[in-house]
TORLO-893403 format. One record per residue (C-alpha): residue number from 1; x, y, z. Coordinates in steps of 0.5 Angstrom, whole numbers, always signed. Each point is the difference from the previous one (the first is absolute). Example, Ala and Ser with C-alpha at 12.3 -4.5 7.8 and 13.67 -1.06 7.14 Angstrom:
2
<pt pos="1" px="+25" py="-9" pz="+16"/>
<pt pos="2" px="+2" py="+7" pz="-2"/>
//
This chain:
110
<pt pos="1" px="-6" py="-106" pz="-12"/>
<pt pos="2" px="-6" py="-5" pz="+1"/>
<pt pos="3" px="+2" py="-7" pz="+5"/>
<pt pos="4" px="+0" py="-4" pz="-8"/>
<pt pos="5" px="+5" py="+4" pz="-2"/>
<pt pos="6" px="+5" py="+1" pz="+6"/>
<pt pos="7" px="-1" py="-8" pz="+2"/>
<pt pos="8" px="+3" py="-1" pz="-7"/>
<pt pos="9" px="+6" py="+5" pz="+1"/>
<pt pos="10" px="+1" py="-4" pz="+6"/>
<pt pos="11" px="+0" py="-6" pz="-3"/>
<pt pos="12" px="+4" py="+1" pz="-5"/>
<pt pos="13" px="+5" py="+3" pz="+5"/>
<pt pos="14" px="+1" py="-7" pz="+3"/>
<pt pos="15" px="+1" py="-3" pz="-5"/>
<pt pos="16" px="+5" py="+4" pz="-2"/>
<pt pos="17" px="+4" py="-1" pz="+7"/>
<pt pos="18" px="+4" py="+3" pz="+4"/>
<pt pos="19" px="+6" py="+3" pz="-2"/>
<pt pos="20" px="+3" py="-3" pz="+6"/>
<pt pos="21" px="-1" py="-5" pz="+5"/>
<pt pos="22" px="-4" py="+0" pz="+6"/>
<pt pos="23" px="+6" py="-2" pz="+3"/>
<pt pos="24" px="+5" py="+6" pz="-3"/>
<pt pos="25" px="-6" py="+4" pz="+3"/>
<pt pos="26" px="+1" py="-2" pz="+7"/>
<pt pos="27" px="+8" py="+0" pz="+1"/>
<pt pos="28" px="+1" py="+7" pz="-5"/>
<pt pos="29" px="-5" py="+4" pz="+5"/>
<pt pos="30" px="+3" py="+2" pz="+5"/>
<pt pos="31" px="-7" py="+1" pz="+4"/>
<pt pos="32" px="-2" py="-7" pz="+1"/>
<pt pos="33" px="+0" py="-3" pz="+6"/>
<pt pos="34" px="+5" py="-5" pz="+2"/>
<pt pos="35" px="-6" py="-6" pz="+2"/>
<pt pos="36" px="-2" py="-1" pz="-8"/>
<pt pos="37" px="+0" py="-7" pz="+2"/>
<pt pos="38" px="-6" py="-1" pz="+4"/>
<pt pos="39" px="-3" py="+1" pz="-8"/>
<pt pos="40" px="+0" py="-6" pz="-5"/>
<pt pos="41" px="-3" py="-2" pz="-7"/>
<pt pos="42" px="-5" py="-6" pz="+4"/>
<pt pos="43" px="-1" py="-6" pz="-3"/>
<pt pos="44" px="-6" py="-5" pz="-1"/>
<pt pos="45" px="+1" py="-3" pz="+7"/>
<pt pos="46" px="+1" py="+7" pz="+4"/>
<pt pos="47" px="-5" py="+3" pz="-2"/>
<pt pos="48" px="-8" py="-2" pz="-1"/>
<pt pos="49" px="-3" py="+4" pz="-4"/>
<pt pos="50" px="+6" py="+1" pz="-6"/>
<pt pos="51" px="+7" py="+1" pz="-1"/>
<pt pos="52" px="+3" py="+7" pz="+0"/>
<pt pos="53" px="+4" py="+5" pz="+5"/>
<pt pos="54" px="-2" py="-1" pz="+7"/>
<pt pos="55" px="+4" py="-1" pz="+6"/>
<pt pos="56" px="+3" py="-5" pz="+4"/>
<pt pos="57" px="-7" py="-2" pz="+4"/>
<pt pos="58" px="-4" py="-2" pz="-7"/>
<pt pos="59" px="-3" py="+7" pz="+0"/>
<pt pos="60" px="-1" py="+2" pz="-8"/>
<pt pos="61" px="+2" py="+8" pz="+0"/>
<pt pos="62" px="-6" py="+1" pz="-4"/>
<pt pos="63" px="-4" py="-1" pz="+5"/>
<pt pos="64" px="+3" py="+4" pz="+4"/>
<pt pos="65" px="+0" py="+6" pz="-4"/>
<pt pos="66" px="-7" py="-2" pz="-2"/>
<pt pos="67" px="-2" py="+1" pz="+7"/>
<pt pos="68" px="+2" py="+6" pz="+1"/>
<pt pos="69" px="-4" py="+3" pz="-5"/>
<pt pos="70" px="-6" py="+0" pz="+5"/>
<pt pos="71" px="+4" py="+5" pz="+6"/>
<pt pos="72" px="+0" py="+7" pz="-1"/>
<pt pos="73" px="+7" py="+2" pz="-2"/>
<pt pos="74" px="+4" py="+0" pz="+5"/>
<pt pos="75" px="+3" py="+7" pz="+3"/>
<pt pos="76" px="+7" py="+0" pz="-2"/>
<pt pos="77" px="-2" py="+0" pz="-6"/>
<pt pos="78" px="-5" py="+6" pz="+1"/>
<pt pos="79" px="+7" py="+4" pz="+2"/>
<pt pos="80" px="+4" py="-3" pz="-6"/>
<pt pos="81" px="-5" py="+2" pz="-5"/>
<pt pos="82" px="-7" py="+5" pz="+2"/>
<pt pos="83" px="-2" py="+0" pz="-6"/>
<pt pos="84" px="+0" py="-7" pz="-1"/>
<pt pos="85" px="-8" py="-2" pz="+0"/>
<pt pos="86" px="-3" py="-7" pz="+3"/>
<pt pos="87" px="-2" py="+0" pz="-7"/>
<pt pos="88" px="+7" py="+0" pz="-3"/>
<pt pos="89" px="+3" py="-4" pz="+6"/>
<pt pos="90" px="-5" py="-6" pz="-1"/>
<pt pos="91" px="+0" py="+1" pz="-8"/>
<pt pos="92" px="+8" py="-1" pz="+2"/>
<pt pos="93" px="-1" py="-6" pz="+5"/>
<pt pos="94" px="-4" py="-3" pz="-5"/>
<pt pos="95" px="+4" py="+0" pz="-5"/>
<pt pos="96" px="+6" py="-3" pz="+5"/>
<pt pos="97" px="-4" py="-6" pz="+0"/>
<pt pos="98" px="-2" py="-1" pz="-7"/>
<pt pos="99" px="+7" py="+0" pz="-1"/>
<pt pos="100" px="+2" py="-6" pz="+5"/>
<pt pos="101" px="-6" py="-3" pz="-2"/>
<pt pos="102" px="+4" py="+0" pz="-7"/>
<pt pos="103" px="+6" py="-3" pz="+3"/>
<pt pos="104" px="-4" py="-6" pz="+2"/>
<pt pos="105" px="-1" py="-7" pz="-2"/>
<pt pos="106" px="-7" py="-2" pz="+2"/>
<pt pos="107" px="+0" py="-8" pz="+3"/>
<pt pos="108" px="-5" py="-4" pz="-4"/>
<pt pos="109" px="-5" py="-5" pz="+2"/>
<pt pos="110" px="+0" py="-7" pz="+0"/>
//
């Protein structure tokens, strides 16, 4: 599948919405950590760049995941998924960054 088709499928999926809310997922998935109160949807006043999913100190999740793109695959991932390549790992991180960016709204200048 070429990149354009792939992005069209992802966009179509996002536009259809999810069958359950994120809040429902947090409460239904048994291994969800109890410290999720550190994650929230940042407002314009809380983030210098945009609104979006982030942590209480104003750092956007997309920025955190984007930073990981520059790091080698963690050892724990290599152990759990020994056939996963660095290229595949980088692709997954890029996809996660793009999905998180899709949930953001950039500040307007002026």
